C-alpha positions in Angstrom: -74.2 -91.4 -31.0 -72.6 -89.5 -28.1 -72.1 -90.9 -24.6 -70.8 -88.5 -21.9 -69.0 -86.3 -24.4 -67.5 -89.2 -26.2 -68.3 -90.1 -29.8 -69.5 -93.7 -30.0 -69.6 -95.7 -33.2 -71.7 -98.9 -33.1 -72.0 -101.8 -35.5 -75.5 -103.1 -36.2 -74.4 -106.5 -37.6 -71.6 -109.0 -37.3 -68.2 -108.4 -38.9 -67.6 -110.2 -42.3 -65.9 -113.5 -42.1 -63.2 -112.5 -44.6 -61.8 -109.3 -46.0 -59.0 -106.8 -45.3 -61.1 -104.7 -43.0 -61.9 -107.6 -40.6 -61.0 -106.6 -37.0 -58.6 -108.7 -35.0 -58.3 -109.3 -31.3 -54.5 -109.9 -31.4 -53.5 -106.9 -33.4 -51.4 -104.5 -31.3 -52.1 -100.8 -31.6 -49.5 -98.6 -33.3 -47.0 -96.9 -31.0 -48.7 -93.8 -29.6 -51.6 -94.1 -32.1 -55.0 -95.8 -32.3 -56.4 -98.5 -34.7 -60.1 -97.9 -35.3 -60.4 -101.4 -36.9 -59.4 -103.2 -33.8 -62.3 -104.6 -31.9 -62.2 -104.3 -28.1 -62.1 -107.4 -26.0 -65.2 -108.4 -24.0 -63.5 -107.7 -20.7 -62.4 -104.2 -21.7 -63.8 -101.0 -20.3 -67.6 -100.9 -20.8 -67.4 -97.2 -21.5 -65.4 -97.8 -24.7 -68.1 -99.8 -26.3 -71.9 -100.0 -26.5 -73.8 -103.2 -26.8 -70.6 -105.2 -27.2 -69.8 -103.8 -30.7 -68.0 -100.8 -32.3 -65.2 -98.5 -31.0 -65.1 -95.2 -29.1 -63.1 -92.5 -30.9 -61.2 -90.6 -28.2 -60.9 -86.8 -29.0 -60.6 -85.3 -25.6 -57.9 -87.4 -23.9 -54.9 -85.2 -23.4 -52.7 -88.1 -22.2 -53.4 -90.0 -25.4 -52.5 -87.0 -27.6 -49.3 -86.5 -25.6 -48.3 -90.1 -26.0 -48.9 -90.0 -29.8 -46.8 -86.8 -30.1 -43.9 -88.4 -28.1 -44.0 -91.5 -30.2 -44.0 -89.5 -33.5 -41.1 -87.3 -32.2 -39.0 -90.4 -31.3 -39.6 -91.9 -34.7 -38.5 -88.7 -36.4 -35.4 -88.6 -34.2 -34.5 -92.1 -35.2 -35.0 -91.6 -38.9 -33.2 -88.2 -39.1 -30.1 -88.4 -36.8 -28.6 -85.2 -38.4 -31.3 -83.1 -36.7 -29.9 -84.1 -33.3 -26.3 -83.7 -31.9 -23.2 -84.8 -33.7 -22.9 -88.0 -31.7 -26.4 -89.0 -32.5 -27.8 -88.3 -29.0 -30.8 -86.0 -29.0 -30.3 -82.5 -27.6 -33.5 -82.7 -25.6 -35.2 -85.7 -24.1 -38.9 -85.6 -23.8 -40.4 -88.3 -21.6 -44.0 -89.5 -22.1 -46.6 -87.6 -20.2 -44.5 -84.5 -19.7 -47.1 -81.7 -19.8 -49.3 -80.6 -22.7 -48.5 -80.9 -26.4 -45.6 -78.7 -27.6 -43.8 -78.1 -30.9 -40.1 -79.0 -31.2 -37.8 -76.1 -30.6 -35.6 -74.6 -33.2 -32.6 -76.1 -31.5 -33.7 -79.5 -32.5 -33.8 -78.8 -36.2 -31.2 -76.1 -36.5 -31.4 -72.6 -38.1 -31.0 -74.0 -41.6 -32.5 -77.5 -41.9 -32.3 -77.6 -45.7 -28.6 -76.8 -45.6 -28.0 -79.3 -42.8 -29.8 -82.0 -44.8 -27.7 -81.2 -48.0 -24.0 -80.4 -47.6 -23.8 -79.0 -51.1 -26.1 -76.2 -50.1 -23.6 -75.2 -47.4 -20.7 -75.3 -49.8 -22.8 -73.2 -52.3 -23.6 -70.6 -49.6 -19.9 -70.4 -48.5 -18.8 -70.0 -52.2 -21.3 -67.2 -52.7 -20.2 -65.4 -49.5 -16.5 -65.8 -50.6 -17.4 -64.3 -54.0 -19.3 -61.5 -52.4 -16.3 -60.7 -50.2 -13.9 -60.8 -53.1 -16.2 -58.5 -55.2 -16.4 -56.0 -52.3 -12.7 -56.0 -51.9 -12.1 -55.6 -55.6 -14.6 -52.7 -55.7 -12.8 -51.0 -52.8 -9.4 -51.4 -54.4 -10.6 -50.1 -57.7 -12.2 -47.1 -55.9 -8.9 -46.5 -54.1 -6.9 -46.5 -57.3 -9.4 -44.1 -58.9 -9.0 -41.6 -56.0 -5.2 -42.0 -56.3 -5.4 -41.2 -60.0 -7.6 -38.1 -59.3 -5.1 -36.9 -56.6 -2.2 -37.4 -59.0 -3.9 -35.4 -61.7 -4.7 -32.6 -59.3 -1.1 -32.6 -58.0 0.2 -32.5 -61.6 -2.1 -29.6 -62.5 -1.0 -27.6 -59.4 2.6 -28.3 -60.2 2.2 -27.0 -63.8 0.3 -23.9 -62.6 3.1 -23.2 -60.0 5.8 -23.6 -62.6 4.0 -21.3 -65.0 3.6 -18.7 -62.3 7.3 -18.9 -61.4 8.3 -18.6 -65.1 6.0 -15.7 -65.6 7.3 -13.9 -62.5 10.9 -14.6 -63.6 10.2 -13.2 -67.0 8.5 -10.1 -65.6 11.6 -9.5 -63.4 13.9 -9.8 -66.4 11.8 -7.4 -68.5 11.6 -4.7 -65.8 13.8 -1.6 -66.3 16.9 -1.2 -64.1 15.5 1.7 -62.1 12.4 -0.4 -61.1 14.6 -3.3 -60.1 16.8 -0.9 -58.0 13.7 0.4 -56.2 12.6 -3.1 -55.4 16.0 -3.8 -53.8 17.2 -6.1 -56.6 20.9 -6.1 -57.7 21.7 -4.6 -61.1 25.3 -5.9 -61.2 26.4 -8.4 -63.8 24.9 -9.3 -67.3 21.2 -10.3 -67.6 20.5 -13.7 -69.1 17.4 -13.2 -71.3 16.1 -15.5 -74.0 16.7 -14.3 -77.6 13.0 -14.3 -78.4 12.3 -12.1 -75.5 15.1 -9.8 -76.5 13.7 -9.4 -80.0 10.3 -8.5 -78.6 11.8 -5.9 -76.2 14.1 -4.5 -78.9 11.2 -3.7 -81.2 9.9 -1.2 -78.7 13.0 -0.1 -76.7 15.7 0.3 -79.4 18.4 -1.8 -81.1 18.6 -5.5 -80.4 20.8 -6.8 -77.5 22.7 -10.0 -77.4 22.8 -12.5 -74.6 25.3 -11.3 -72.0 25.0 -7.6 -72.6 23.8 -5.2 -69.9 20.4 -3.7 -70.1 21.4 -0.4 -68.5 20.8 1.7 -71.6 20.1 4.8 -69.5 23.8 5.0 -68.5 24.9 4.9 -72.2 26.3 8.2 -73.4 24.9 7.6 -76.9 21.3 6.7 -77.4 20.7 3.4 -79.1 24.2 2.0 -78.3 24.7 -0.4 -75.4 27.8 0.0 -73.4 29.0 -2.8 -71.2 30.4 -1.2 -68.1 31.6 -4.5 -66.7 33.8 -5.1 -69.7 37.3 -6.0 -68.5 39.0 -6.8 -71.9 39.3 -3.2 -73.1 37.6 -1.0 -75.7 38.0 -3.6 -78.6 35.3 -5.9 -77.2 33.0 -2.9 -76.5 33.4 -1.5 -80.1 32.7 -4.9 -81.5 29.6 -5.2 -79.5 28.5 -1.7 -80.6 29.1 -2.6 -84.3 27.1 -5.8 -83.9 24.3 -3.8 -82.3 24.3 -1.2 -85.1 24.3 -3.9 -87.7 21.4 -5.6 -86.1 19.5 -2.3 -85.8 20.0 -1.6 -89.5 18.8 -5.1 -90.5 15.7 -4.6 -88.4 15.0 -1.2 -90.1 15.5 -2.7 -93.5 13.2 -5.6 -92.7 10.5 -3.2 -91.5 10.9 -1.1 -94.6 10.6 -4.1 -96.9 7.5 -5.3 -95.1 5.9 -1.9 -95.5 6.7 -1.8 -99.2 5.3 -5.3 -99.7 2.1 -4.3 -97.9 1.8 -1.1 -100.1 2.2 -3.1 -103.3 -0.4 -5.7 -102.2 -2.9 -2.9 -101.4 -2.2 -1.2 -104.8 -2.8 -4.5 -106.6 -6.1 -5.0 -104.7 -7.2 -1.4 -105.6 -6.4 -1.9 -109.3 -8.3 -5.2 -109.4 -11.4 -3.5 -107.8 -11.2 -0.5 -110.2 -11.0 -2.9 -113.2 -14.0 -4.9 -112.0 -16.1 -1.7 -111.6 -15.1 -0.5 -115.1 -16.0 -3.8 -116.6 -19.4 -3.8 -114.9 -20.1 -0.3 -116.1 -19.1 -1.2 -119.7 -21.3 -4.2 -119.7 -24.3 -2.1 -118.4 -23.7 0.5 -121.1 -23.5 -2.2 -123.8 -26.8 -3.7 -122.7 -28.5 -0.2 -122.7 -27.3 0.5 -126.2 -28.5 -2.9 -127.5 -31.9 -2.2 -126.0 -32.1 1.2 -127.5 -31.2 -0.2 -131.0 -33.9 -2.8 -130.7 -36.5 -0.2 -129.7 -35.4 2.1 -132.6 -35.7 -0.8 -135.1 -39.2 -1.8 -133.8 -42.2 -1.0 -136.0 -44.6 -0.5 -133.1 -44.4 2.8 -131.3 -45.8 3.6 -127.9 -48.7 6.1 -128.0 -47.5 7.9 -124.9 -43.6 8.0 -125.0 -43.3 7.4 -128.8 -40.6 4.8 -128.2 -40.4 1.4 -129.9 -42.3 -1.5 -128.3 -40.5 -4.8 -127.8 -42.9 -7.7 -127.9 -46.7 -7.3 -127.8 -47.0 -4.3 -125.6 -50.3 -3.2 -123.8 -53.4 -2.5 -125.9 -56.0 -0.1 -124.5 -58.8 1.6 -126.3 -57.4 0.6 -129.6 -54.0 2.1 -128.7 -50.7 0.3 -128.0 -48.5 1.2 -125.0 -45.1 0.0 -124.0 -45.8 -0.3 -120.2 -48.5 0.2 -117.7 -47.2 3.6 -116.7 -47.7 4.8 -120.3 -51.1 3.2 -120.4 -52.2 5.0 -117.2 -50.8 8.4 -118.4 -52.7 8.1 -121.6 -51.7 8.9 -125.2 -49.8 12.0 -126.2 -51.3 15.0 -128.1 -50.1 13.6 -131.4 -52.5 10.6 -131.3 
């Protein structure tokens, strides 16, 4: 029953003489808590009992709740010293009866209570962070090396392109005629150093071959096709030897071209002869087949009623007449039949 807002529990009979639930007058209450099995003494507050029996369950006493919370908090601080400061002293003291009930702050238990309780978790977390930092550093280093390789390839490609452009420009300057080089302000004095392969390509279109060290000023030569070195200082013997070598080279070039032309002509003649023989063979075979077919038709006992030629095989029978083909069958028999 309720008495003034308090829940009252009464006992209708006497407590049993023996048993674990028998109340005791001498039992002390738990620190900050309440023992419902403890029977109040006769001289206690009358409001806490009714008719001298039972207990009153307190549910609206804020001071009792606060005392119970403080007692539980002190027990926890004593059992778990790692939740307080390093020297074992609590970070925050909470005296009894200090205001309403409050939860312990995060500073009492720390940001990571599980890691604080288990040092291996802290070591594991540090190891993972170290591995993550190493992985990030390795990734950045690999990325840097990759960009360096890309830059090196681009630089090498540009260097090759520049060298090719320079070589192409140098070759074009060497292959230009003397008058064009004079117009561009280039000097024409001294021998021109040209590769033998380039000389052969130029000589095929511009005249006899020239050797390395000879002048390309053929326009100043009195005789066409003969190169005269105006910078020769050893006399006419060297010039005549150079002219003989140039003439010999020109003759060899002409002989080689003539031999190549004759070889091409002979090859074409052989191909034409082969094609002519193949056509003649096909024509002969066709004529032979036609003659064999004509002989077979001449020897046949059946004659076509339209064209009067021999019939090979069964033929086509129509209206009691035999024809060699459908064309003859549609045209009908001749006047003889």
